[in-house]
N, C-alpha and C positions, 0 to 999 in steps of 0.2 A: 212601509209607506212611512215611514214612521222612526227619523234618526236620533232624535234626543227626545226625554219626558217632555219638554218645553214645548215642543210641535206637537204634543197628544191631542187632540181633541176626544171629547165623545161620541162623533159618528165614527172619526179615524178607530175606535176601539171599540165600537159596535160592528163594524166591518168583518173587523179579526177575529170578533168572538164568533160572528156569521161564518165567516169561514171558517172555525175549526170545527161546527157540529158541522157544516156539509160537510165536510170528509170524512166527519167521522157518519155522517148516516150514507156517503156513499161506499165507505167498508160493509156497511152493515146490509146493506144492497146488493153490493158483491159476495156476501156471504150466506143468504137468502136459501140460493139453492143447495145450499150443505144440508144433511139431515141429523148429521151426525159432532158437529167440528160448530152451530149456527149461533151459538151463544158462551159471552166467557161471565155474564151474570144468572145465577140461582138467585128467582126472585122468594124463594120461600117457599112457606104455605099462609095459606090463610088465618091461622092462628098461628103459627109463626114467622112473623113478618121478620122476628130480630135474624133468623135461620139463613137468611140471607146470604150472597156468597159473590166473592167475583175470583172464577179461576184461568185465568190464561191459557190464549189458547196456543203457545208452545207448551204449555202442561198437559195439557189435555192430549195433544197430541202424543207425546215420550210416550203417554201412561198407556195410550194403547196399543204402542208403538212393541211394549214393553206389558200388556198385560200378556199372564201366563192362560188364560181359557181360549184368547186371539180367535171369537168368530170371527168372520170377515167380515173386515172395515169398509163401509161403502163409503168412505170420503177420501182412505187413504188404497194408493195402491200400489205395490210393486211390481217393477220395470223389470220385466225380464232382462236376464243379462246372455245366459246360456243357454243350449237347445234341449235341456231335462228342463230347465223355469219354461223354457217358450212352449215346449210341446201339455205339460202342466196346464200351461194359462189355457191355449187353443182347444182341449180337449175337453178342461170346466164347462167350457159353452156348453156342452154334450153327454156331456156323463156327469156324476156328482164325484169328482174329482178336489181334495181341496186347492186353492191357489196360492202358488207363495204368501207370505206375508214379508212385511219390510222387518219385523223381528226378528227372520230367521237368521239372514246373516250374523257373522259375530263382529261385524263393522257397521255404524251406525251411524252417516253423514249427514249431518241438518245444513242445511243452508240456509240463511232469512236472508232474503232481498230488502231493503230498507232499514237493515241494522239489529243489533243483538246489544243487550249489556251484560255487563261481567257478571250480575250478578242473576242471572236467567239462564247465562252459560254456569256455573254452581249449580243453580237448581236441578238443569238440564245432566251434569254429573253424577250428583245424587240422586236422582229420580234412578237416571239407569243404574249405578253402580246399585242402589238396594232392590230396584226390581228385576234384572238382566245382568247378575255376577259375570263377570267376566266377558261382558262385550265392549268392547273399544268402540266409544263416541268421537267424533269432528265435528266440531262447529264451527260449520266458516260464519259469514256475511260479508255485508258490502261493504257496514262501514261500523266500527265501534261506535255503540251510541255511549253520552254519557248525559248526566242530565241536564246539562244545558243544553246540550247540541238537542236532545230531542225537541225539547222546548222549545232552540232555533226552529228546528221542521215544521215543527206545529205550524209558524208563521209564514214560513216558507210561502213565495205566491204561486211559484210551480215548482210541486213536490217531488215530480219527475227527474227535473234538474234543479235541486234547490239553489238558491243562492248564500244557504250557509255554510259558512266554513270550518267544515270539522275535520 
């Protein structure tokens, strides 16, 4: 709602910041039902506050997919494609059968709705190469984000149909 710094008022700035924090709270609320991927912040311990860290959601998901121990993930589900996978998934409800895991396949396709940055794509490529060599990874997205476009999307009035020209 402000086309130049000359038209910027304290109220417009406050409204913009309130909108950003409202969006962040909405994202946190949506992720509350997740058990494994509900936070990107590790607060550390009471005695070691300096050990607090940030771990991006995309990194958490890729690490879980590439985890060699592979316990059944509660937040990631493999979508069955063949008859064998479908039978495994169906029988897993009644018997102790290991469900298919997303890391079982030699091709990993990740689609990021809302955008992905070049650094995130590189992080995914490096993680998969280190933890699951031989796996081909394809990262797709609705848009390739730049630092400028990411900030524009934060200020977009309608986040589902942003007017930011990316």
